[in-house]
RODREN-810901 format. One record per residue (C-alpha): chain; z, y, x; residue number from 1. Coordinates in pm, 1 decimal, always signed. Layout:
<recs>
  chain        pz        py        px  resi
      A         Z         Y         X   NUM
...
</recs>
This chain:
<recs>
  chain        pz        py        px  resi
      A   +4598.3  -21028.6  +13603.7     1
      A   +4427.0  -21348.5  +13711.0     2
      A   +4077.2  -21214.2  +13638.8     3
      A   +4149.4  -20917.6  +13868.9     4
      A   +4286.1  -21159.0  +14128.7     5
      A   +3960.4  -21356.1  +14120.3     6
      A   +3745.9  -21041.8  +14138.2     7
      A   +3934.2  -20910.1  +14441.5     8
      A   +3865.8  -21230.0  +14634.9     9
      A   +3505.5  -21275.1  +14524.6    10
      A   +3369.7  -20924.6  +14573.0    11
      A   +3020.2  -20963.5  +14718.0    12
      A   +3013.8  -21342.1  +14674.4    13
      A   +2712.6  -21538.0  +14554.8    14
      A   +2677.4  -21672.3  +14201.7    15
      A   +2735.8  -22027.1  +14330.2    16
      A   +3057.6  -21925.8  +14509.5    17
      A   +3184.0  -21744.1  +14199.7    18
      A   +3105.7  -22048.9  +13983.4    19
      A   +3290.2  -22284.7  +14220.5    20
      A   +3595.8  -22060.6  +14247.9    21
      A   +3604.7  -21995.1  +13872.0    22
      A   +3587.5  -22370.1  +13803.7    23
      A   +3868.8  -22441.1  +14046.3    24
      A   +4070.4  -22157.9  +13892.4    25
      A   +4040.0  -22301.8  +13542.2    26
      A   +4127.2  -22648.7  +13671.1    27
      A   +4432.0  -22510.4  +13852.2    28
      A   +4556.2  -22335.7  +13537.8    29
      A   +4516.3  -22652.3  +13332.5    30
      A   +4685.3  -22857.9  +13604.3    31
      A   +4978.9  -22618.5  +13638.7    32
      A   +5050.6  -22587.5  +13266.4    33
      A   +4995.7  -22960.1  +13205.7    34
      A   +5232.9  -23072.3  +13481.3    35
      A   +5492.2  -22816.6  +13366.4    36
      A   +5496.5  -22938.8  +13006.1    37
      A   +5468.5  -23307.5  +13101.1    38
      A   +5772.5  -23266.8  +13327.5    39
      A   +5976.6  -23126.9  +13036.2    40
      A   +5882.0  -23425.7  +12821.0    41
      A   +5942.4  -23678.3  +13099.2    42
      A   +6289.9  -23544.0  +13171.7    43
      A   +6377.8  -23539.1  +12800.4    44
      A   +6268.2  -23905.2  +12779.9    45
      A   +6489.0  -23989.8  +13079.5    46
      A   +6781.1  -23813.3  +12913.1    47
      A   +6749.3  -24011.8  +12589.6    48
      A   +6512.4  -23813.7  +12365.7    49
      A   +6181.3  -23984.0  +12281.5    50
      A   +6038.5  -23699.5  +12068.4    51
      A   +5788.9  -23585.9  +12334.3    52
      A   +5696.9  -23947.9  +12411.3    53
      A   +5629.4  -24027.7  +12044.9    54
      A   +5413.9  -23714.6  +12016.2    55
      A   +5200.3  -23804.6  +12317.0    56
      A   +5331.4  -23516.2  +12525.0    57
      A   +5433.2  -23717.5  +12832.3    58
      A   +5073.9  -23706.9  +12945.0    59
      A   +4861.5  -23548.6  +13217.1    60
      A   +4584.0  -23495.8  +12963.7    61
      A   +4557.1  -23113.1  +12951.1    62
      A   +4435.9  -23117.7  +12590.1    63
      A   +4771.5  -23262.9  +12484.2    64
      A   +4940.2  -22939.9  +12598.2    65
      A   +4668.1  -22674.3  +12577.6    66
      A   +4721.3  -22363.6  +12366.7    67
      A   +4385.3  -22177.6  +12365.1    68
      A   +4539.6  -21834.1  +12309.0    69
      A   +4798.6  -21894.4  +12579.4    70
      A   +4530.7  -21997.2  +12828.7    71
      A   +4312.9  -21693.7  +12751.1    72
      A   +4615.1  -21467.0  +12773.6    73
      A   +4693.6  -21598.5  +13120.1    74
      A   +4336.8  -21537.9  +13235.6    75
      A   +4301.6  -21184.2  +13102.8    76
      A   +4658.6  -21051.5  +13087.2    77
      A   +4834.7  -21250.4  +13356.7    78
      A   +5091.6  -21416.2  +13129.9    79
      A   +5031.0  -21721.6  +12916.5    80
      A   +5178.3  -22035.0  +12767.6    81
      A   +5109.8  -22394.0  +12667.6    82
      A   +5224.5  -22573.3  +12353.4    83
      A   +5602.9  -22614.8  +12383.1    84
      A   +5720.1  -22973.1  +12424.1    85
      A   +5930.6  -23083.1  +12124.8    86
      A   +6284.3  -23182.8  +12220.2    87
      A   +6555.3  -23309.1  +11984.6    88
      A   +6871.3  -23190.3  +12155.7    89
      A   +7087.6  -23415.6  +11937.7    90
      A   +6926.2  -23721.9  +12096.1    91
      A   +7020.6  -23622.0  +12449.8    92
      A   +7302.0  -23828.7  +12599.8    93
      A   +7492.7  -23531.8  +12744.2    94
      A   +7340.9  -23232.0  +12561.1    95
      A   +7472.5  -22945.1  +12769.7    96
      A   +7380.8  -23103.1  +13104.1    97
      A   +7056.1  -23255.9  +12978.3    98
      A   +6925.2  -22933.8  +12821.0    99
      A   +6958.2  -22771.5  +13164.1   100
      A   +6781.0  -23065.4  +13331.1   101
      A   +6496.1  -23063.8  +13077.9   102
      A   +6457.0  -22687.6  +13116.8   103
      A   +6455.8  -22702.7  +13497.6   104
      A   +6205.2  -22989.5  +13510.0   105
      A   +5906.2  -22763.7  +13432.9   106
      A   +5968.1  -22495.9  +13698.3   107
      A   +6066.6  -22758.1  +13957.9   108
      A   +5740.1  -22946.5  +13896.2   109
      A   +5546.2  -22623.6  +13958.3   110
      A   +5734.3  -22561.0  +14282.5   111
      A   +5648.7  -22914.5  +14398.3   112
      A   +5280.9  -22853.8  +14319.2   113
      A   +5295.2  -22522.7  +14506.8   114
      A   +5447.6  -22697.4  +14806.6   115
      A   +5175.1  -22966.3  +14808.3   116
      A   +4890.1  -22716.4  +14779.2   117
      A   +5047.9  -22504.3  +15052.3   118
      A   +4994.1  -22803.5  +15280.2   119
      A   +4635.5  -22822.6  +15152.9   120
      A   +4536.4  -22461.3  +15224.8   121
      A   +4714.3  -22454.3  +15560.3   122
      A   +4524.0  -22772.7  +15657.5   123
      A   +4195.7  -22601.0  +15567.4   124
      A   +4293.4  -22298.9  +15778.6   125
      A   +4392.4  -22506.2  +16082.0   126
      A   +4123.0  -22775.4  +16084.3   127
      A   +3808.8  -22639.7  +15917.6   128
      A   +3564.7  -22396.5  +16082.0   129
      A   +3522.3  -22065.0  +15902.4   130
      A   +3230.9  -22093.8  +15660.1   131
      A   +3165.6  -22042.0  +15289.1   132
      A   +3312.6  -22379.8  +15193.2   133
      A   +3633.2  -22340.5  +15393.2   134
      A   +3688.6  -21987.5  +15259.5   135
      A   +3645.7  -22104.4  +14899.8   136
      A   +3876.3  -22403.5  +14954.5   137
      A   +4137.7  -22191.2  +15130.7   138
      A   +4153.1  -21928.9  +14858.0   139
      A   +4136.0  -22189.9  +14581.4   140
      A   +4425.2  -22395.5  +14718.6   141
      A   +4615.9  -22076.5  +14795.8   142
      A   +4556.4  -21961.2  +14439.9   143
      A   +4689.0  -22289.2  +14296.0   144
      A   +5001.6  -22261.8  +14512.5   145
      A   +5049.7  -21897.0  +14413.5   146
      A   +5002.8  -21953.8  +14040.3   147
      A   +5249.7  -22243.1  +14044.8   148
      A   +5513.5  -22038.8  +14225.8   149
      A   +5448.5  -21758.7  +13975.9   150
      A   +5492.0  -21995.3  +13679.5   151
      A   +5814.9  -22133.1  +13823.0   152
      A   +5968.1  -21794.0  +13900.2   153
      A   +5856.3  -21642.4  +13568.7   154
      A   +5996.3  -21932.7  +13366.1   155
      A   +6329.9  -21911.4  +13546.9   156
      A   +6384.3  -21552.8  +13427.8   157
      A   +6694.6  -21576.3  +13202.6   158
      A   +6531.6  -21427.3  +12893.8   159
      A   +6487.7  -21637.2  +12576.5   160
      A   +6282.4  -21847.9  +12519.5   161
      A   +6201.6  -21900.2  +12889.3   162
      A   +6347.3  -22203.7  +13067.0   163
      A   +6591.1  -21989.8  +13262.7   164
      A   +6758.5  -21873.9  +12943.0   165
      A   +6840.7  -22232.1  +12841.9   166
      A   +6984.5  -22305.8  +13185.8   167
      A   +7201.2  -21993.9  +13166.3   168
      A   +7307.1  -22078.3  +12809.7   169
      A   +7435.9  -22414.3  +12933.2   170
      A   +7665.3  -22228.4  +13172.3   171
      A   +7803.2  -21991.7  +12907.4   172
      A   +8079.2  -22058.5  +12652.3   173
      A   +7944.9  -22185.7  +12316.8   174
      A   +7973.8  -21866.9  +12108.9   175
      A   +7837.6  -21642.2  +12381.9   176
      A   +7548.9  -21882.9  +12443.9   177
      A   +7455.7  -21888.8  +12073.0   178
      A   +7449.7  -21508.2  +12053.1   179
      A   +7254.7  -21487.7  +12377.3   180
      A   +6983.8  -21725.9  +12253.2   181
      A   +6945.9  -21521.7  +11934.1   182
      A   +6765.3  -21264.9  +12150.0   183
      A   +6463.3  -21494.4  +12145.8   184
      A   +6325.1  -21309.3  +11844.2   185
      A   +6315.4  -20988.9  +12049.0   186
      A   +6175.3  -21144.7  +12367.1   187
      A   +5811.1  -21119.8  +12262.8   188
      A   +5851.7  -20747.4  +12192.7   189
      A   +6019.4  -20695.7  +12530.1   190
      A   +5741.0  -20884.8  +12710.0   191
      A   +5470.0  -20690.6  +12524.1   192
      A   +5628.5  -20364.6  +12636.9   193
      A   +5655.9  -20487.6  +12996.5   194
      A   +5292.6  -20604.4  +13004.5   195
      A   +5120.0  -20322.3  +12814.1   196
      A   +5346.4  -20050.9  +12953.2   197
      A   +5255.7  -20150.2  +13307.6   198
      A   +4926.6  -19959.9  +13266.4   199
      A   +5082.9  -19640.0  +13128.7   200
      A   +5142.7  -19353.6  +13376.7   201
      A   +5510.9  -19298.3  +13470.4   202
      A   +5623.6  -19578.8  +13237.0   203
      A   +5423.9  -19818.7  +13452.4   204
      A   +5615.9  -19708.6  +13761.5   205
      A   +5946.6  -19785.9  +13590.9   206
      A   +5822.4  -20124.6  +13469.6   207
      A   +5696.2  -20203.4  +13821.0   208
      A   +6054.7  -20160.7  +13941.7   209
      A   +6168.4  -20409.2  +13675.6   210
      A   +5909.4  -20662.8  +13793.6   211
      A   +5976.7  -20598.5  +14164.2   212
      A   +6246.9  -20868.7  +14206.8   213
      A   +6021.0  -21126.6  +14038.8   214
      A   +5723.0  -21030.8  +14257.7   215
      A   +5940.3  -21029.4  +14569.0   216
      A   +6074.0  -21380.5  +14504.0   217
      A   +5724.7  -21510.7  +14422.5   218
      A   +5564.1  -21365.7  +14735.6   219
      A   +5854.3  -21478.6  +14953.7   220
      A   +5829.7  -21836.8  +14826.4   221
      A   +5452.2  -21847.0  +14878.0   222
      A   +5501.0  -21733.5  +15238.9   223
      A   +5794.5  -21970.6  +15292.8   224
      A   +5605.0  -22272.9  +15159.2   225
      A   +5322.6  -22214.0  +15408.5   226
      A   +5552.7  -22242.4  +15711.8   227
      A   +5599.7  -22625.5  +15713.6   228
      A   +5226.0  -22677.8  +15659.1   229
      A   +5118.9  -22455.9  +15946.4   230
      A   +5385.1  -22609.4  +16172.4   231
      A   +5282.2  -22967.5  +16091.1   232
      A   +4904.9  -22920.3  +16114.6   233
      A   +4929.2  -22711.9  +16431.9   234
      A   +5142.6  -22983.3  +16592.4   235
      A   +4898.0  -23257.2  +16489.4   236
      A   +4601.4  -23056.9  +16616.0   237
      A   +4768.7  -22998.6  +16953.4   238
      A   +4841.1  -23372.5  +16990.2   239
      A   +4486.5  -23485.6  +16912.1   240
</recs>
């Protein structure tokens, strides 16, 4: 849960430090969800569908994409959502290929953001002296990178209606894909069980095993993304 994540980092911090980190956290959530949805709309526009464009969804204005319940859910539960970008699949030039591209655009945009902010927090670690400001900046930038990797990995899970399910459906034969996507109606029940059941004794241990591959990929990517940043900044610091 994101609230628990914040509390673990800010234990013993001052009110001012908590306020700064909380503000940066909210901004990072808005940024991550906004870029994700904007990327879907932008790719759909490039592939021939102007539905998102006509609805003002190819925008970096967070209020164009914000779903209040989804944002609150992400803060307090750890999983959330923005308003889905409308896409008219019939308008796409090559539907099967373009649906996959539109679906991948969101997670890829989050991975790019994670990569950029990995350079930011590694720069803080290498160049700034350890003080309250540098600690807050480091953890804030690290948090933004982590949440973006988490969004990308989560959305690539091949369960309807997540982006990964649409990519997989494009690789399946027509009839099988149609039946597979019908599972969307059950997805919300499955996710509720996985989220709520995580706090139930014994059941939680089983669900943790289900989530383990997702957590492993997320943590591995966060660590991997930090390597180029540390290498670059350390090299620059040694030269100057």
